[in-house]
N, C-alpha and C positions, 0 to 999 in steps of 0.2 A: 794561743792559749784561749781556752773557752771563757765565756763571761762568768760562769759559776766558779771556775778555778781562780779567776782574777778577784772575785769578791772575797774569796777565802784568804788570798795573799795580801791584798791591798792594805788592810788594817795593820799588818806587820811591818810595813815600810815607813821610814821616817818622813815626816812632813818637811817641806821647805821652810827654812828659818829666815830667809831673806838676806843671808850673808853670802858673799862669794858669788861665783858664777851661777846663773840659773841652772837648775837641774834638768836633765833630760826626763822625758816622760818615763816613769818607772815601768809601765807596761811594755813600752818599746824596748827598754833595756833588758828586761827579763825575757821577752820574746826573742831578742837577739842572742842572749846567752843560751836559751833552750835550742835555738836553731843551730848554733855552733856545736853544742853537745850532741844533738841528734844526727847532724850531718857529718861530723868528724872533721870539719874544716879547721885547719890550724889557726891559732890566735894571731899568727903573724900575717895572715891573709890581708891584702889591702882593704882598708876601711875598718880595721879592727880597733883603731884609736877611739872610735865612738863607744865601743863596748868595753874593752879591756881595762882602761883606767878606772871606770866606774865600778866594774866588777871586782877589781882588786883593791879598791880603796876601803871598803867596809871592814874587813877583818884586820887590816893593818892599823886602823885607828883605835882598836881596842875596845 
């Protein structure tokens, strides 16, 4: 992701509130999601645990 694209997206993401596990770097997560979407690699590919729980957590929390 380019720096200019990141500057547009970053303000839309939640800040860490200090509760629970430390969050992954948002830019790394979004880069991982975009990589998976662009390459077509299935979510069940080894190592997906770093990306898929974070990606799926947002909408389910309401």
